MITORVO-718700 format. One line per field, with one value per atom (N, C-alpha, C): atom name; residue in one letter; x, z negated, y negated. Coordinates in Angstrom, 1 decimal, padded with zeros to 4 digits. Example, Ala and Ser with C-alpha at 12.3 -4.5 7.8 and 13.67 -1.06 7.14 Angstrom:
# MITORVO-718700
at <- (N | CA | C | N | CA | C) $
aa <- (A | A | A | S | S | S) $
c1 <- (013.2 | 012.3 | 013.2 | 012.8 | 013.7 | 012.9) $
c3 <- (-007.8 | -007.8 | -007.8 | -007.1 | -007.1 | -007.9) $
c2 <- (005.7 | 004.5 | 003.3 | 002.2 | 001.1 | 000.0) $
***
This chain:
# MITORVO-718700
at <- (N | CA | C | N | CA | C | N | CA | C | N | CA | C | N | CA | C | N | CA | C | N | CA | C | N | CA | C | N | CA | C | N | CA | C | N | CA | C | N | CA | C | N | CA | C | N | CA | C | N | CA | C | N | CA | C | N | CA | C | N | CA | C | N | CA | C | N | CA | C | N | CA | C | N | CA | C | N | CA | C | N | CA | C | N | CA | C | N | CA | C | N | CA | C | N | CA | C | N | CA | C | N | CA | C | N | CA | C | N | CA | C | N | CA | C | N | CA | C | N | CA | C | N | CA | C | N | CA | C | N | CA | C | N | CA | C | N | CA | C | N | CA | C | N | CA | C | N | CA | C | N | CA | C | N | CA | C | N | CA | C | N | CA | C | N | CA | C | N | CA | C | N | CA | C | N | CA | C | N | CA | C | N | CA | C | N | CA | C | N | CA | C | N | CA | C | N | CA | C | N | CA | C | N | CA | C | N | CA | C | N | CA | C | N | CA | C | N | CA | C | N | CA | C | N | CA | C | N | CA | C | N | CA | C | N | CA | C | N | CA | C | N | CA | C | N | CA | C | N | CA | C | N | CA | C | N | CA | C | N | CA | C | N | CA | C | N | CA | C | N | CA | C | N | CA | C | N | CA | C | N | CA | C | N | CA | C | N | CA | C | N | CA | C | N | CA | C | N | CA | C | N | CA | C | N | CA | C | N | CA | C | N | CA | C | N | CA | C | N | CA | C | N | CA | C | N | CA | C | N | CA | C | N | CA | C | N | CA | C | N | CA | C | N | CA | C | N | CA | C | N | CA | C | N | CA | C | N | CA | C | N | CA | C | N | CA | C | N | CA | C | N | CA | C | N | CA | C | N | CA | C | N | CA | C | N | CA | C | N | CA | C | N | CA | C | N | CA | C | N | CA | C | N | CA | C | N | CA | C | N | CA | C | N | CA | C | N | CA | C | N | CA | C | N | CA | C | N | CA | C | N | CA | C | N | CA | C | N | CA | C | N | CA | C | N | CA | C | N | CA | C | N | CA | C | N | CA | C | N | CA | C | N | CA | C | N | CA | C | N | CA | C | N | CA | C | N | CA | C | N | CA | C | N | CA | C | N | CA | C | N | CA | C | N | CA | C | N | CA | C | N | CA | C | N | CA | C | N | CA | C | N | CA | C | N | CA | C | N | CA | C | N | CA | C | N | CA | C | N | CA | C | N | CA | C | N | CA | C | N | CA | C | N | CA | C | N | CA | C | N | CA | C | N | CA | C | N | CA | C | N | CA | C | N | CA | C | N | CA | C | N | CA | C | N | CA | C | N | CA | C | N | CA | C | N | CA | C | N | CA | C | N | CA | C | N | CA | C | N | CA | C | N | CA | C | N | CA | C | N | CA | C | N | CA | C | N | CA | C | N | CA | C | N | CA | C) $
aa <- (X | X | X | X | X | X | X | X | X | X | X | X | X | X | X | X | X | X | X | X | X | X | X | X | X | X | X | X | X | X | X | X | X | X | X | X | X | X | X | X | X | X | X | X | X | X | X | X | X | X | X | X | X | X | X | X | X | X | X | X | X | X | X | X | X | X | X | X | X | X | X | X | X | X | X | X | X | X | X | X | X | X | X | X | X | X | X | X | X | X | X | X | X | X | X | X | X | X | X | X | X | X | X | X | X | X | X | X | X | X | X | X | X | X | X | X | X | X | X | X | X | X | X | X | X | X | X | X | X | X | X | X | X | X | X | X | X | X | X | X | X | X | X | X | X | X | X | X | X | X | X | X | X | X | X | X | X | X | X | X | X | X | X | X | X | X | X | X | X | X | X | X | X | X | X | X | X | X | X | X | X | X | X | X | X | X | X | X | X | X | X | X | X | X | X | X | X | X | X | X | X | X | X | X | X | X | X | X | X | X | X | X | X | X | X | X | X | X | X | X | X | X | X | X | X | X | X | X | X | X | X | X | X | X | X | X | X | X | X | X | X | X | X | X | X | X | X | X | X | X | X | X | X | X | X | X | X | X | X | X | X | X | X | X | X | X | X | X | X | X | X | X | X | X | X | X | X | X | X | X | X | X | X | X | X | X | X | X | X | X | X | X | X | X | X | X | X | X | X | X | X | X | X | X | X | X | X | X | X | X | X | X | X | X | X | X | X | X | X | X | X | X | X | X | X | X | X | X | X | X | X | X | X | X | X | X | X | X | X | X | X | X | X | X | X | X | X | X | X | X | X | X | X | X | X | X | X | X | X | X | X | X | X | X | X | X | X | X | X | X | X | X | X | X | X | X | X | X | X | X | X | X | X | X | X | X | X | X | X | X | X | X | X | X | X | X | X | X | X | X | X | X | X | X | X | X | X | X | X | X | X | X | X | X | X | X | X | X | X | X | X | X | X | X | X | X | X | X | X | X | X | X | X | X | X | X | X | X | X | X | X | X | X | X | X | X | X | X | X | X | X | X | X | X | X | X | X | X | X | X | X | X | X | X | X | X | X | X | X | X | X | X | X | X | X | X | X | X | X | X | X | X | X | X | X | X | X | X | X | X | X | X | X | X | X | X | X | X | X | X | X | X | X | X | X | X | X | X | X | X | X | X | X | X | X | X | X | X | X | X | X | X | X | X | X | X | X | X | X | X | X | X | X | X | X | X | X) $
c1 <- (013.8 | 015.2 | 016.4 | 014.9 | 015.7 | 015.6 | 014.3 | 014.2 | 014.9 | 015.3 | 016.1 | 017.9 | 017.8 | 018.9 | 019.0 | 018.0 | 018.2 | 018.1 | 017.6 | 016.9 | 018.4 | 019.6 | 020.5 | 021.7 | 021.4 | 022.2 | 021.7 | 020.3 | 020.2 | 020.3 | 020.9 | 022.0 | 020.7 | 020.0 | 018.8 | 019.5 | 019.4 | 020.2 | 019.3 | 020.2 | 020.4 | 019.8 | 020.1 | 019.4 | 017.9 | 017.8 | 016.1 | 015.3 | 016.1 | 015.7 | 015.4 | 015.9 | 016.1 | 014.8 | 015.2 | 014.2 | 012.7 | 012.2 | 011.2 | 010.4 | 011.6 | 011.4 | 010.8 | 012.1 | 011.4 | 010.7 | 009.7 | 008.8 | 007.1 | 007.8 | 006.2 | 006.6 | 007.4 | 007.5 | 006.2 | 006.7 | 006.4 | 004.8 | 004.2 | 002.7 | 001.4 | 002.5 | 002.7 | 002.6 | 003.0 | 002.6 | 002.0 | 001.4 | 000.6 | 000.9 | -001.0 | -001.0 | -002.5 | -002.6 | -004.4 | -004.3 | -005.6 | -005.6 | -006.0 | -005.8 | -005.9 | -006.7 | -007.7 | -009.7 | -009.4 | -008.5 | -008.3 | -009.3 | -009.1 | -009.6 | -011.2 | -011.5 | -013.7 | -013.8 | -015.4 | -016.3 | -016.8 | -017.2 | -017.8 | -019.0 | -019.8 | -021.2 | -021.8 | -023.0 | -023.5 | -023.0 | -022.4 | -022.1 | -023.2 | -023.6 | -024.0 | -023.9 | -024.3 | -023.6 | -024.5 | -024.7 | -025.6 | -025.1 | -024.6 | -024.0 | -024.5 | -025.0 | -025.8 | -025.0 | -025.2 | -024.5 | -025.2 | -025.2 | -026.5 | -025.5 | -026.2 | -025.3 | -026.4 | -025.5 | -026.5 | -025.7 | -026.7 | -026.2 | -026.8 | -028.1 | -027.9 | -029.4 | -029.7 | -031.7 | -031.1 | -029.9 | -029.9 | -029.5 | -028.3 | -028.2 | -029.3 | -030.5 | -031.2 | -032.0 | -032.4 | -033.7 | -032.8 | -031.6 | -031.3 | -031.1 | -030.5 | -031.0 | -032.3 | -033.6 | -034.8 | -035.1 | -035.2 | -035.4 | -034.2 | -033.3 | -032.6 | -031.7 | -031.3 | -030.5 | -028.8 | -028.2 | -026.3 | -026.0 | -025.0 | -024.6 | -023.6 | -023.2 | -022.8 | -023.5 | -024.7 | -025.7 | -026.5 | -026.9 | -028.0 | -027.1 | -027.1 | -026.0 | -026.4 | -027.7 | -027.9 | -027.8 | -027.8 | -027.2 | -025.8 | -025.3 | -023.6 | -023.3 | -023.7 | -023.1 | -023.8 | -024.1 | -024.7 | -024.0 | -023.9 | -023.2 | -020.9 | -020.5 | -019.8 | -019.3 | -020.7 | -020.8 | -020.3 | -021.0 | -021.1 | -019.6 | -018.8 | -017.7 | -017.1 | -016.5 | -016.2 | -016.7 | -017.5 | -017.8 | -016.7 | -016.6 | -015.9 | -014.6 | -013.5 | -012.6 | -012.1 | -012.7 | -011.9 | -010.8 | -010.8 | -009.1 | -008.5 | -008.6 | -007.2 | -007.3 | -008.5 | -008.3 | -007.8 | -008.3 | -008.2 | -007.0 | -005.6 | -004.8 | -004.6 | -005.5 | -005.5 | -007.2 | -007.6 | -008.6 | -008.9 | -009.4 | -009.3 | -010.5 | -009.5 | -010.7 | -011.6 | -012.8 | -014.1 | -015.0 | -015.5 | -016.4 | -017.7 | -018.3 | -019.2 | -020.2 | -021.5 | -022.4 | -023.8 | -024.0 | -024.6 | -024.0 | -024.5 | -023.8 | -025.3 | -025.5 | -026.1 | -026.2 | -026.7 | -026.1 | -027.3 | -028.1 | -029.6 | -029.6 | -029.8 | -029.6 | -030.9 | -031.9 | -032.9 | -032.3 | -033.1 | -033.7 | -034.2 | -033.9 | -035.0 | -034.9 | -035.6 | -035.7 | -036.2 | -037.1 | -037.5 | -036.5 | -035.7 | -034.3 | -032.8 | -032.9 | -031.6 | -030.7 | -031.3 | -030.6 | -030.3 | -029.7 | -029.4 | -029.5 | -030.0 | -029.6 | -029.2 | -028.0 | -026.6 | -026.9 | -027.6 | -027.4 | -026.9 | -026.0 | -025.1 | -025.5 | -026.0 | -026.0 | -025.4 | -024.5 | -023.6 | -023.7 | -023.1 | -023.5 | -022.3 | -022.3 | -021.5 | -021.5 | -020.4 | -020.5 | -019.1 | -019.0 | -017.5 | -016.9 | -015.6 | -015.0 | -014.8 | -015.4 | -015.1 | -016.0 | -016.0 | -017.6 | -017.3 | -018.5 | -018.6 | -018.9 | -018.7 | -018.4 | -018.5 | -016.5 | -015.7 | -016.4 | -016.9 | -017.7 | -018.9 | -019.2 | -020.7 | -020.7 | -019.4 | -018.8 | -018.6 | -017.7 | -017.0 | -018.2 | -018.8 | -019.8 | -020.5 | -021.0 | -021.9 | -021.3 | -019.5 | -019.3 | -018.7 | -018.1 | -018.2 | -019.1 | -019.9 | -021.4 | -021.5 | -021.4 | -021.9 | -020.2 | -019.2 | -018.0 | -018.6 | -019.3 | -019.3 | -020.4 | -021.4 | -022.6 | -022.4 | -021.1 | -020.6 | -019.2 | -019.2 | -018.2 | -018.9 | -019.7 | -021.1 | -021.5 | -022.1 | -022.8 | -022.0 | -020.4 | -020.2 | -019.6 | -019.6 | -019.8 | -021.0 | -021.9 | -023.1 | -022.5 | -022.1 | -021.6 | -020.5 | -019.6 | -018.5 | -019.1 | -020.1 | -020.5 | -021.3 | -021.1 | -021.6 | -021.4 | -021.9 | -020.9 | -021.6 | -020.4 | -020.7 | -020.8 | -021.7 | -021.8 | -022.6 | -022.1 | -023.0 | -022.9 | -021.7 | -021.6 | -021.3 | -022.2 | -022.2 | -022.3 | -022.2 | -022.6 | -024.3 | -025.0 | -026.5 | -027.2 | -026.6 | -026.3 | -025.8 | -025.7 | -024.6 | -025.1 | -024.8 | -025.7 | -024.5 | -024.2 | -023.6 | -022.1 | -021.2 | -020.2 | -019.9 | -018.5 | -018.5 | -019.3 | -019.0 | -019.4 | -021.6 | -022.0 | -023.5 | -023.7 | -025.5 | -025.7 | -026.2 | -025.6 | -026.1 | -026.8 | -027.8 | -027.8 | -027.8 | -027.8 | -027.3 | -028.7 | -028.3 | -029.6 | -029.9 | -031.3 | -032.2 | -032.1 | -031.6 | -031.5 | -030.2 | -029.3 | -027.7 | -027.0 | -026.0 | -025.5 | -024.4) $
c3 <- (009.7 | 010.4 | 010.2 | 009.0 | 008.6 | 009.7 | 010.7 | 011.6 | 013.3 | 013.0 | 013.9 | 014.1 | 012.7 | 012.3 | 013.0 | 012.5 | 012.5 | 013.5 | 014.0 | 016.7 | 016.4 | 016.6 | 016.7 | 017.2 | 015.5 | 015.1 | 016.3 | 015.9 | 017.4 | 019.0 | 018.8 | 020.5 | 021.1 | 021.1 | 021.7 | 021.2 | 022.1 | 022.4 | 021.6 | 020.7 | 019.8 | 020.0 | 021.5 | 022.0 | 022.4 | 023.2 | 023.0 | 021.7 | 020.5 | 019.9 | 018.9 | 018.5 | 018.4 | 018.9 | 020.3 | 021.2 | 020.6 | 020.3 | 020.1 | 018.7 | 018.2 | 016.8 | 016.5 | 017.2 | 017.2 | 017.7 | 019.0 | 018.9 | 018.6 | 017.8 | 017.0 | 015.7 | 015.6 | 014.2 | 014.8 | 016.1 | 016.1 | 016.7 | 016.3 | 017.0 | 015.5 | 014.8 | 013.2 | 012.6 | 012.9 | 012.3 | 012.6 | 011.5 | 011.4 | 012.6 | 013.6 | 014.5 | 014.8 | 015.1 | 015.3 | 017.0 | 017.0 | 018.5 | 019.4 | 020.4 | 021.9 | 022.1 | 021.7 | 022.4 | 024.0 | 024.2 | 025.2 | 026.9 | 027.0 | 028.0 | 027.3 | 026.5 | 026.5 | 026.8 | 027.2 | 026.8 | 026.4 | 026.4 | 024.7 | 025.3 | 024.3 | 023.9 | 022.9 | 021.9 | 021.3 | 019.8 | 019.0 | 017.8 | 016.5 | 016.0 | 014.8 | 013.7 | 012.3 | 011.3 | 010.4 | 009.4 | 008.1 | 007.3 | 006.1 | 005.1 | 004.2 | 002.7 | 001.7 | 000.7 | -000.5 | -001.9 | -002.7 | -003.8 | -005.7 | -006.8 | -007.1 | -008.5 | -010.1 | -010.6 | -011.7 | -012.7 | -013.2 | -014.2 | -016.0 | -015.7 | -017.1 | -017.7 | -018.6 | -018.9 | -019.6 | -020.1 | -020.6 | -019.7 | -018.9 | -017.4 | -016.7 | -016.1 | -015.5 | -016.1 | -017.4 | -018.0 | -018.2 | -018.1 | -018.2 | -016.8 | -015.3 | -014.3 | -014.0 | -014.3 | -014.2 | -014.8 | -016.0 | -016.9 | -016.8 | -015.3 | -015.4 | -016.0 | -016.8 | -018.0 | -018.4 | -016.7 | -017.0 | -017.0 | -018.2 | -018.6 | -017.4 | -016.4 | -015.5 | -014.0 | -014.5 | -013.4 | -012.9 | -011.5 | -010.3 | -009.9 | -010.3 | -009.8 | -008.5 | -008.4 | -006.5 | -005.7 | -005.6 | -004.6 | -004.6 | -005.8 | -005.8 | -004.9 | -005.5 | -004.9 | -003.5 | -002.5 | -001.6 | -001.0 | -001.4 | -000.7 | -000.5 | -001.6 | -002.2 | -000.6 | -000.5 | 000.5 | 002.1 | 002.0 | 003.6 | 004.1 | 002.9 | 002.2 | 002.9 | 002.4 | 003.3 | 003.9 | 004.5 | 006.2 | 006.8 | 006.5 | 007.5 | 007.3 | 005.5 | 005.8 | 006.1 | 006.2 | 006.6 | 007.1 | 008.4 | 008.5 | 007.3 | 006.7 | 005.5 | 004.5 | 004.3 | 003.2 | 003.7 | 005.4 | 005.7 | 007.2 | 006.5 | 007.7 | 009.1 | 009.3 | 011.2 | 011.5 | 010.9 | 011.7 | 012.3 | 013.4 | 014.0 | 014.0 | 013.6 | 013.7 | 014.7 | 014.0 | 015.2 | 014.8 | 016.0 | 016.1 | 016.1 | 014.2 | 014.0 | 014.1 | 014.6 | 015.0 | 014.2 | 013.1 | 011.9 | 010.6 | 009.5 | 008.0 | 007.2 | 006.8 | 005.1 | 004.9 | 003.1 | 002.2 | 001.5 | 000.8 | 000.1 | -001.1 | -001.7 | -003.7 | -004.2 | -004.1 | -005.4 | -006.5 | -007.1 | -008.5 | -008.8 | -009.3 | -009.3 | -010.9 | -011.5 | -012.9 | -013.9 | -013.1 | -013.7 | -014.0 | -012.8 | -012.8 | -013.4 | -014.1 | -013.4 | -012.8 | -011.4 | -010.5 | -009.6 | -009.1 | -008.1 | -006.6 | -005.6 | -003.7 | -003.1 | -002.6 | -002.0 | -000.7 | 000.5 | 001.6 | 002.7 | 003.6 | 004.2 | 005.4 | 006.4 | 008.2 | 008.4 | 009.5 | 010.5 | 011.7 | 012.8 | 014.1 | 015.0 | 015.5 | 016.5 | 018.4 | 019.1 | 020.6 | 020.6 | 020.8 | 020.8 | 021.4 | 020.9 | 021.9 | 020.9 | 019.7 | 018.5 | 017.8 | 016.9 | 016.1 | 014.8 | 014.3 | 013.0 | 011.2 | 011.2 | 010.4 | 009.0 | 009.4 | 008.2 | 007.9 | 008.7 | 007.8 | 006.9 | 007.8 | 006.9 | 005.9 | 005.6 | 004.3 | 002.8 | 004.0 | 003.1 | 002.4 | 003.0 | 003.0 | 001.4 | 001.7 | 000.5 | -000.2 | -000.6 | -002.3 | -002.8 | -002.1 | -002.3 | -003.0 | -002.8 | -003.3 | -004.8 | -004.5 | -005.5 | -006.5 | -006.2 | -007.2 | -007.9 | -007.2 | -007.8 | -009.2 | -008.5 | -009.3 | -011.0 | -010.8 | -011.5 | -012.2 | -011.6 | -012.9 | -013.0 | -012.9 | -013.5 | -015.0 | -014.8 | -016.1 | -016.3 | -016.5 | -017.2 | -018.7 | -018.9 | -020.7 | -021.5 | -020.3 | -021.2 | -020.9 | -020.4 | -020.1 | -019.1 | -019.6 | -019.6 | -018.1 | -018.5 | -018.1 | -017.0 | -015.8 | -014.6 | -013.9 | -012.6 | -011.2 | -010.3 | -009.2 | -008.0 | -007.4 | -006.7 | -006.0 | -004.4 | -004.2 | -002.3 | -001.3 | -001.4 | -000.3 | 000.5 | 001.2 | 003.2 | 003.9 | 005.3 | 006.7 | 007.0 | 006.6 | 006.9 | 008.8 | 009.3 | 010.6 | 011.8 | 012.3 | 013.6 | 015.0 | 015.6 | 017.6 | 017.8 | 019.5 | 020.4 | 020.5 | 021.5 | 021.5 | 022.1 | 022.5 | 023.5 | 022.3 | 021.0 | 020.2 | 020.6 | 020.5 | 020.6 | 018.9 | 019.0 | 017.8 | 017.3 | 015.4 | 014.1 | 013.6 | 012.9 | 012.0 | 010.9 | 009.7 | 008.5 | 008.6 | 008.0 | 007.4 | 006.7 | 005.8 | 005.1 | 004.1 | 003.4 | 002.0 | 001.4 | 002.6 | 002.5 | 001.3 | 000.6 | -000.4 | 000.5) $
c2 <- (020.5 | 020.2 | 021.5 | 022.6 | 023.7 | 024.7 | 024.8 | 025.6 | 025.1 | 024.4 | 023.6 | 024.2 | 024.1 | 024.7 | 026.3 | 027.1 | 028.8 | 028.8 | 027.8 | 028.1 | 028.1 | 026.9 | 026.4 | 027.9 | 028.6 | 029.6 | 031.0 | 030.8 | 032.3 | 032.0 | 030.6 | 030.2 | 029.5 | 029.0 | 028.1 | 026.5 | 025.7 | 024.4 | 023.5 | 023.4 | 022.2 | 020.5 | 020.6 | 019.5 | 019.1 | 020.1 | 020.7 | 020.8 | 021.1 | 021.5 | 020.5 | 019.2 | 017.8 | 017.1 | 016.4 | 016.6 | 016.6 | 017.7 | 018.3 | 018.1 | 018.2 | 017.5 | 016.2 | 015.1 | 014.2 | 013.8 | 014.0 | 014.4 | 014.8 | 015.9 | 016.1 | 015.1 | 014.4 | 013.6 | 012.4 | 012.0 | 010.5 | 011.3 | 012.3 | 012.4 | 012.1 | 012.5 | 012.6 | 011.7 | 010.6 | 009.2 | 008.8 | 007.7 | 006.5 | 005.5 | 006.0 | 005.1 | 004.8 | 003.7 | 002.8 | 003.2 | 004.3 | 004.6 | 003.6 | 003.6 | 003.0 | 002.5 | 001.5 | 001.9 | 001.2 | 000.0 | -000.5 | -000.2 | 001.1 | 001.6 | 002.0 | 002.0 | 002.6 | 000.4 | 001.4 | 000.2 | -000.2 | -001.8 | -002.5 | -002.1 | -001.5 | -001.1 | -001.6 | -001.3 | -001.6 | -000.5 | -001.0 | -000.1 | -000.7 | 000.9 | 000.2 | 001.3 | 001.6 | 002.8 | 001.8 | 002.9 | 003.2 | 003.8 | 002.5 | 003.7 | 003.9 | 004.6 | 004.5 | 005.4 | 005.0 | 005.3 | 005.0 | 005.9 | 006.0 | 005.3 | 004.7 | 004.6 | 004.9 | 005.4 | 005.8 | 004.9 | 004.5 | 003.5 | 003.5 | 004.3 | 004.9 | 004.1 | 004.6 | 003.9 | 002.3 | 002.4 | 000.4 | -000.3 | -000.1 | -000.9 | -001.3 | -000.4 | 000.0 | -001.4 | -001.4 | -002.3 | -003.4 | -003.5 | -005.0 | -005.3 | -004.6 | -005.3 | -005.6 | -004.8 | -004.5 | -006.5 | -006.5 | -008.3 | -008.8 | -009.1 | -009.8 | -010.4 | -009.5 | -010.4 | -009.7 | -009.3 | -009.0 | -010.6 | -010.6 | -011.2 | -012.2 | -011.3 | -012.1 | -012.8 | -012.6 | -013.5 | -012.4 | -012.8 | -012.0 | -010.7 | -009.5 | -008.4 | -007.7 | -008.4 | -007.7 | -008.7 | -010.0 | -010.6 | -011.0 | -010.7 | -011.3 | -009.8 | -008.5 | -007.3 | -007.4 | -007.4 | -007.2 | -008.2 | -009.8 | -010.5 | -010.0 | -009.5 | -008.4 | -007.4 | -006.8 | -005.2 | -006.1 | -007.3 | -008.5 | -008.6 | -008.9 | -009.6 | -008.5 | -006.8 | -006.0 | -005.7 | -005.4 | -005.2 | -006.0 | -007.3 | -008.3 | -007.9 | -007.5 | -007.1 | -006.6 | -004.7 | -003.7 | -003.2 | -003.8 | -004.1 | -003.7 | -004.6 | -004.9 | -004.4 | -003.4 | -002.2 | -001.1 | -000.6 | 000.5 | 000.1 | 000.5 | -000.2 | 000.3 | 001.5 | 002.4 | 001.5 | 000.5 | 000.1 | -001.1 | -001.3 | -002.3 | -002.8 | -004.2 | -005.6 | -005.9 | -005.8 | -005.5 | -007.0 | -007.3 | -009.1 | -008.1 | -007.9 | -007.7 | -009.1 | -008.2 | -009.2 | -008.8 | -008.4 | -008.1 | -007.1 | -007.8 | -007.2 | -007.6 | -006.7 | -006.2 | -005.4 | -005.7 | -004.6 | -004.8 | -003.8 | -003.9 | -003.1 | -003.6 | -002.8 | -002.9 | -001.5 | -001.6 | -000.1 | -001.1 | -000.7 | 000.6 | 002.1 | 002.7 | 003.0 | 001.9 | 002.1 | 003.1 | 003.8 | 005.6 | 005.9 | 005.8 | 007.4 | 007.1 | 005.4 | 004.7 | 005.5 | 004.6 | 004.6 | 003.5 | 003.0 | 002.2 | 002.3 | 001.9 | 002.4 | 001.9 | 001.6 | 001.0 | 001.6 | 000.8 | 000.5 | -000.4 | 000.1 | -001.1 | -001.0 | -001.8 | -002.2 | -002.7 | -002.5 | -002.8 | -002.8 | -003.8 | -003.5 | -004.7 | -004.3 | -005.5 | -004.4 | -005.3 | -005.4 | -004.6 | -003.8 | -003.2 | -002.2 | -001.4 | -000.2 | 000.6 | -000.3 | 001.4 | 001.1 | 001.7 | 002.3 | 000.9 | 000.9 | 000.5 | 001.4 | 002.5 | 003.5 | 003.2 | 003.2 | 002.3 | 000.9 | 000.5 | -000.8 | -001.0 | 000.2 | 000.3 | 000.8 | 001.8 | 002.4 | 001.5 | 000.6 | -000.1 | -001.3 | -001.5 | -002.6 | -001.9 | -000.8 | 000.1 | 000.3 | 000.9 | 001.3 | 000.2 | -001.0 | -002.5 | -003.1 | -003.0 | -003.2 | -002.7 | -001.4 | -000.1 | -000.4 | -000.6 | -000.9 | -002.7 | -003.2 | -004.7 | -004.4 | -003.5 | -002.9 | -003.1 | -002.0 | -001.2 | -002.6 | -003.8 | -004.1 | -005.1 | -005.8 | -006.8 | -006.3 | -005.2 | -004.7 | -003.3 | -003.2 | -002.6 | -002.9 | -004.4 | -004.8 | -003.9 | -003.2 | -002.4 | -001.8 | -001.1 | 000.8 | 001.1 | 002.0 | 002.2 | 003.6 | 004.4 | 005.2 | 005.5 | 004.4 | 004.1 | 004.9 | 005.8 | 007.1 | 006.2 | 006.1 | 005.6 | 007.4 | 007.8 | 008.6 | 009.1 | 010.2 | 009.9 | 009.2 | 008.7 | 008.0 | 008.4 | 008.2 | 009.1 | 007.7 | 008.5 | 007.7 | 008.4 | 007.4 | 007.8 | 007.8 | 007.0 | 007.2 | 006.2 | 006.2 | 005.3 | 005.7 | 004.8 | 004.9 | 004.2 | 004.3 | 003.6 | 005.0 | 004.7 | 005.6 | 006.4 | 006.8 | 008.3 | 009.5 | 010.0 | 011.3 | 011.2 | 009.8 | 009.4 | 009.7 | 009.0 | 008.8 | 010.2 | 009.4 | 010.6 | 010.3 | 011.6 | 010.8 | 011.9 | 011.7 | 012.3 | 013.8 | 014.8 | 015.9 | 015.2 | 014.9 | 015.0 | 015.5 | 015.0 | 015.3 | 014.9 | 015.0 | 015.9 | 015.0 | 014.9 | 014.2 | 014.0) $
***
């Protein structure tokens, strides 16, 4: 608004400056992108992350002795639920008719890690990248929640899109070794 006043003092028309300012503010406002004109195509996305659990938690996961129960089954279900509820978490995501959502948690006991991968697909007008990322991150959060009585030092790291297919931007595969 300060710029508008300075330009007005310089002899520019205030009405035009204010209209331009309002137009700029509107374009910066949050909005859900209109995908109505896009063709419905097959969309897939795979996301992953790593949970650094430490030796004590890794041993408990391997022995299936975590007090809260079967960590990987509960975490996988939590991830699937998150994929289905992504627009509730991220306000500008479109609700999508998902046709598939899977989450897999794999323990690497030797390195005290859990690798989480989520695959999501749909036939729609926009991609499912955010759904796959929400699924992987929620599964990782569930692992943390269920294992925190053993260790509070668990670290969730390397959340990333691993691949996607479909849509205007085409296919994507993360570079090998990308973190």
